[in-house]
C-alpha positions as CSV (number, residue, x, y, z in Angstrom):
1,M,-90.8,-60.3,-35.5
2,G,-94.5,-61.0,-35.0
3,H,-95.5,-57.7,-36.7
4,H,-93.4,-58.0,-39.7
5,H,-95.8,-60.0,-41.9
6,G,-98.5,-57.3,-41.6
7,C,-96.3,-54.3,-42.8
8,G,-96.8,-54.9,-46.5
9,D,-100.6,-55.2,-46.0
10,H,-100.7,-52.1,-43.8
11,S,-98.7,-50.1,-46.4
12,H,-101.0,-51.3,-49.2
13,A,-104.1,-50.4,-47.3
14,H,-102.7,-47.0,-46.4
15,H,-102.1,-46.1,-50.1
16,A,-105.4,-47.6,-51.1
17,N,-107.2,-45.3,-48.5
18,Q,-105.3,-42.3,-49.8
19,K,-106.3,-43.0,-53.4
20,A,-109.9,-43.6,-52.5
21,L,-110.0,-40.3,-50.5
22,L,-108.3,-38.4,-53.3
23,I,-110.6,-39.5,-56.0
24,S,-113.7,-38.9,-53.9
25,F,-112.4,-35.5,-52.8
26,F,-112.1,-34.3,-56.4
27,L,-115.5,-35.7,-57.4
28,I,-117.2,-34.0,-54.5
29,L,-115.3,-30.7,-54.9
30,S,-116.0,-30.5,-58.6
31,F,-119.7,-31.0,-58.2
32,L,-119.8,-28.6,-55.3
33,V,-118.9,-25.8,-57.7
34,V,-121.6,-27.0,-60.2
35,E,-124.2,-27.2,-57.5
36,I,-123.5,-23.7,-56.2
37,I,-123.8,-22.2,-59.7
38,G,-126.9,-24.4,-60.4
39,G,-128.5,-23.2,-57.1
40,I,-128.0,-19.6,-58.0
41,L,-129.2,-19.9,-61.6
42,T,-132.3,-21.9,-60.6
43,N,-133.0,-19.8,-57.5
44,S,-133.1,-23.0,-55.4
45,L,-132.2,-22.7,-51.7
46,A,-132.4,-26.5,-51.5
47,L,-129.6,-26.9,-53.9
48,I,-127.5,-24.2,-52.2
49,S,-128.1,-25.8,-48.8
50,D,-127.2,-29.2,-50.2
51,A,-124.0,-27.5,-51.6
52,G,-123.3,-26.5,-48.0
53,H,-123.6,-30.1,-46.9
54,M,-121.3,-31.1,-49.8
55,L,-118.9,-28.5,-48.5
56,S,-118.8,-30.4,-45.3
57,D,-118.2,-33.6,-47.3
58,A,-115.3,-32.0,-49.2
59,A,-113.9,-30.7,-46.0
60,A,-114.2,-34.1,-44.3
61,L,-112.5,-35.8,-47.2
62,G,-109.8,-33.2,-47.5
63,L,-109.1,-33.3,-43.8
64,S,-109.0,-37.1,-43.8
65,L,-106.6,-37.1,-46.8
66,L,-104.5,-34.3,-45.1
67,A,-104.4,-36.3,-41.8
68,L,-103.0,-39.3,-43.6
69,K,-100.3,-37.2,-45.3
70,M,-99.4,-35.2,-42.3
71,G,-99.3,-38.4,-40.2
72,E,-96.4,-39.5,-42.4
73,K,-94.3,-36.6,-41.3
74,Q,-91.7,-37.5,-38.6
75,A,-91.7,-35.9,-35.2
76,S,-89.1,-33.1,-34.6
77,E,-87.5,-31.3,-31.7
78,T,-90.3,-28.6,-31.9
79,K,-93.1,-31.0,-32.8
80,T,-92.4,-34.0,-30.6
81,Y,-95.8,-35.6,-31.5
82,G,-95.4,-34.8,-35.1
83,Y,-98.3,-33.0,-36.9
84,K,-101.1,-35.3,-35.8
85,R,-103.0,-32.5,-34.0
86,F,-103.3,-30.6,-37.3
87,E,-106.3,-32.8,-38.1
88,I,-108.1,-31.6,-35.0
89,L,-107.4,-27.9,-35.5
90,A,-108.7,-28.2,-39.1
91,A,-111.7,-30.2,-38.0
92,L,-112.6,-27.4,-35.4
93,L,-112.5,-24.8,-38.2
94,N,-114.6,-27.1,-40.4
95,G,-117.2,-27.5,-37.6
96,V,-117.5,-23.8,-36.9
97,T,-117.9,-23.1,-40.6
98,L,-120.7,-25.7,-40.9
99,L,-122.5,-24.1,-38.0
100,L,-122.4,-20.7,-39.7
101,I,-123.6,-22.2,-43.0
102,S,-126.6,-23.8,-41.3
103,V,-127.5,-20.5,-39.6
104,Y,-127.4,-18.7,-42.9
105,I,-129.6,-21.4,-44.6
106,F,-132.2,-21.1,-41.8
107,Y,-132.2,-17.4,-42.1
108,E,-132.8,-17.5,-45.9
109,A,-135.5,-20.3,-45.5
110,Y,-137.4,-18.2,-43.0
111,H,-137.9,-15.4,-45.5
112,R,-138.8,-17.9,-48.3
113,F,-141.6,-19.5,-46.2
114,F,-143.5,-16.2,-46.3
115,D,-142.8,-15.4,-49.9
116,P,-141.8,-18.6,-51.8
117,P,-139.9,-17.5,-54.9
118,K,-140.2,-19.1,-58.3
119,V,-137.8,-22.0,-58.8
120,M,-136.6,-23.5,-62.1
121,S,-137.7,-27.0,-61.2
122,F,-136.3,-28.8,-64.3
123,G,-132.8,-27.3,-63.8
124,M,-133.0,-28.0,-60.1
125,L,-133.9,-31.7,-60.8
126,T,-131.0,-32.0,-63.3
127,V,-128.4,-30.7,-60.9
128,A,-129.8,-32.7,-57.9
129,G,-129.8,-35.9,-60.1
130,I,-126.2,-35.4,-61.1
131,G,-125.4,-34.8,-57.4
132,L,-127.0,-38.1,-56.4
133,I,-124.9,-40.0,-59.0
134,V,-121.7,-38.3,-57.8
135,N,-122.4,-39.2,-54.2
136,V,-123.3,-42.8,-55.1
137,L,-120.0,-43.0,-57.0
138,A,-118.0,-41.4,-54.2
139,A,-119.6,-43.8,-51.6
140,W,-118.8,-46.8,-53.8
141,I,-115.1,-45.7,-54.1
142,L,-114.8,-45.2,-50.3
143,M,-116.4,-48.6,-49.6
144,K,-113.4,-50.2,-51.4
145,G,-111.1,-48.7,-48.8
146,D,-110.2,-50.1,-45.4
147,R,-113.1,-48.6,-43.4
148,S,-112.9,-51.1,-40.6
149,E,-109.4,-50.0,-39.5
150,N,-109.3,-46.3,-40.6
151,L,-111.4,-43.9,-38.5
152,N,-110.9,-41.1,-41.0
153,L,-112.1,-43.1,-43.9
154,R,-115.2,-44.3,-42.0
155,S,-116.0,-40.8,-41.0
156,A,-115.7,-39.5,-44.6
157,F,-117.9,-42.4,-45.8
158,L,-120.6,-41.5,-43.4
159,H,-120.4,-37.8,-44.5
160,V,-121.0,-38.9,-48.1
161,L,-123.9,-41.1,-47.1
162,G,-125.5,-38.2,-45.4
163,D,-125.1,-36.0,-48.5
164,L,-127.0,-38.7,-50.5
165,L,-130.1,-37.7,-48.4
166,G,-129.5,-34.0,-49.3
167,S,-129.4,-34.8,-53.0
168,A,-132.5,-37.0,-52.7
169,G,-134.3,-34.3,-50.8
170,A,-133.5,-31.7,-53.5
171,I,-134.9,-34.2,-56.1
172,V,-138.1,-34.6,-54.1
173,A,-138.5,-30.8,-53.9
174,G,-137.9,-30.4,-57.6
175,L,-140.5,-33.0,-58.4
176,L,-143.1,-31.3,-56.1
177,I,-142.4,-27.9,-57.8
178,L,-142.5,-29.4,-61.3
179,L,-145.7,-31.5,-60.8
180,F,-147.7,-29.3,-58.3
181,D,-146.0,-25.9,-58.4
182,W,-145.3,-26.2,-54.7
183,N,-142.5,-23.7,-54.5
184,I,-142.6,-23.8,-50.7
185,A,-141.1,-27.3,-51.0
186,D,-137.8,-25.6,-51.7
187,P,-137.4,-23.9,-48.3
188,I,-138.8,-26.9,-46.5
189,V,-136.2,-29.3,-48.0
190,S,-133.5,-26.7,-47.4
191,V,-134.3,-26.6,-43.7
192,L,-134.2,-30.4,-43.5
193,V,-130.8,-30.4,-45.2
194,S,-129.5,-27.6,-43.0
195,V,-130.4,-29.7,-39.9
196,L,-128.0,-32.3,-41.2
197,V,-125.4,-29.7,-41.7
198,L,-126.1,-28.3,-38.2
199,I,-125.8,-31.8,-36.6
200,S,-122.6,-32.5,-38.5
201,G,-121.1,-29.2,-37.6
202,W,-122.0,-29.5,-33.9
203,R,-120.7,-33.0,-33.6
204,V,-117.3,-32.1,-35.3
205,T,-116.9,-28.9,-33.2
206,K,-117.8,-30.7,-29.9
207,E,-115.4,-33.6,-30.6
208,S,-112.6,-31.3,-31.7
209,V,-112.9,-29.1,-28.6
210,H,-113.0,-32.3,-26.4
211,I,-109.8,-33.5,-27.9
212,L,-108.1,-30.1,-27.7
213,M,-109.1,-29.9,-24.0
214,E,-107.4,-33.3,-23.6
215,G,-110.7,-35.0,-22.6
216,R,-110.9,-38.8,-22.1
217,P,-111.7,-40.8,-25.2
218,V,-115.4,-41.6,-25.0
219,H,-114.8,-45.3,-25.7
220,I,-112.4,-45.8,-22.8
221,D,-113.7,-46.2,-19.2
222,L,-111.3,-44.6,-16.8
223,Q,-112.4,-46.8,-13.8
224,E,-112.1,-50.0,-16.0
225,V,-108.5,-49.0,-16.9
226,K,-107.7,-48.4,-13.2
227,N,-109.2,-51.8,-12.2
228,K,-107.2,-53.6,-14.9
229,L,-104.0,-52.0,-13.8
230,L,-104.8,-52.9,-10.1
231,S,-105.4,-56.5,-11.2
232,L,-101.8,-56.9,-12.3
233,S,-99.6,-59.0,-10.0
234,G,-97.7,-56.8,-7.5
235,V,-99.6,-53.5,-8.2
236,T,-101.0,-52.1,-4.9
237,S,-102.3,-48.8,-6.1
238,V,-102.7,-46.4,-9.1
239,H,-102.6,-42.6,-9.0
240,D,-102.2,-39.6,-11.3
241,L,-104.0,-41.6,-14.0
242,H,-104.6,-39.5,-17.2
243,I,-106.1,-40.6,-20.5
244,W,-106.4,-38.2,-23.5
245,S,-106.1,-38.2,-27.3
246,I,-103.3,-36.8,-29.4
247,T,-105.7,-36.9,-32.4
248,S,-108.7,-39.0,-33.3
249,G,-107.9,-42.7,-33.0
250,F,-104.6,-42.0,-31.1
251,P,-105.2,-42.4,-27.3
252,A,-102.4,-41.8,-24.8
253,L,-102.1,-42.5,-21.1
254,S,-99.8,-41.6,-18.2
255,C,-100.0,-42.9,-14.6
256,H,-98.0,-43.9,-11.5
257,L,-98.1,-47.5,-10.4
258,V,-97.2,-48.3,-6.8
259,V,-95.8,-51.9,-6.6
260,D,-94.6,-54.3,-4.0
261,S,-90.9,-54.0,-3.4
262,R,-90.3,-57.7,-4.1
263,I,-91.8,-57.5,-7.6
264,D,-89.7,-57.2,-10.8
265,R,-90.6,-53.7,-11.9
266,D,-89.6,-54.3,-15.5
267,H,-92.0,-57.2,-15.7
268,V,-94.8,-55.1,-14.3
269,L,-94.1,-52.4,-16.8
270,H,-94.1,-54.8,-19.7
271,E,-97.4,-56.4,-18.5
272,A,-99.1,-53.0,-18.0
273,K,-98.2,-51.8,-21.5
274,A,-99.3,-55.0,-23.1
275,M,-102.6,-55.0,-21.3
276,L,-103.4,-51.4,-22.2
277,Q,-102.7,-52.1,-25.9
278,K,-104.7,-55.4,-25.9
279,H,-107.8,-54.3,-24.0
280,F,-108.0,-50.5,-24.7
281,G,-106.0,-50.0,-27.9
282,I,-103.6,-47.6,-26.1
283,Q,-100.2,-47.9,-27.7
284,H,-98.7,-44.7,-26.3
285,S,-98.4,-45.0,-22.5
286,T,-96.0,-43.4,-20.0
287,I,-95.9,-45.3,-16.7
288,Q,-93.9,-44.5,-13.6
289,I,-93.2,-47.4,-11.3
290,E,-93.0,-46.5,-7.6
291,G,-92.4,-48.3,-4.3
292,E,-94.5,-47.9,-1.2
293,Q,-91.9,-45.5,0.3
294,M,-92.1,-43.2,-2.8
295,K,-96.0,-43.1,-2.5
296,K,-95.7,-42.0,1.2
297,C,-93.2,-39.3,0.2
298,T,-95.6,-38.1,-2.5
299,E,-98.5,-38.0,-0.1
300,T,-96.7,-36.1,2.7
301,D,-94.2,-34.1,0.6
302,I,-91.5,-35.0,3.1
303,C,-88.8,-36.7,1.1
304,N,-85.0,-36.4,1.7
């Protein structure tokens, strides 16, 4: 009964987030094509490297949108957790692709340092200026979403903010080439942007692998969880404690609680689940309640 009043607000926020992501995704994707063509025509590696970063933005926005849509699908007999892990698999692919893009940009920039090619500075400035406007517009749209509650939306927003730096860098390089004929500014800026791509790619890849390996969510302290469980009335010990993530923002837990034989086990179970949700945001928990005799059997493997 206590949750009923928030359902309408949650549904409204969910649809608002989907709309913000969809509009931003098409904005970024459309300009991505323009920037790639512009980079080739103007011979600007800075634009092409910025396009690589925008590709990460488009992928992040697309994955966030897909995660919201796939999360709506119900669990089935073959997919008992639904399709929530799809987001992590796609994110892993996205991260590896970003790493490869950054390596390619470094390779191209290395050769341009020794022989800086002629760059069409005016065309480069025009494309980079449009890119800056597109990113500002996308960031403004995402700011209207519910970033405080939605991890995907917040991540996508940070991606777009990062790309603002790429567009600004390309503008600076274009101005230096236009005013001082410093063609070497193009590979310098492209390296700086590719570092952003490399950092984004490494972070996404690392987090994806961590989740797929069922690693502990970084914001949850295992010992603190154990201490909180032990502080519950009647709980004498905790064992086989495991905490992992189904997908980003969806932590899960399983454990065995050994309790005093005089304690109401249903009451302990209710208190444990409520505590885990309140203090750690763990809504999905599987807890087995055991008596002291069961613990001895487990330790000695001599149970009849």
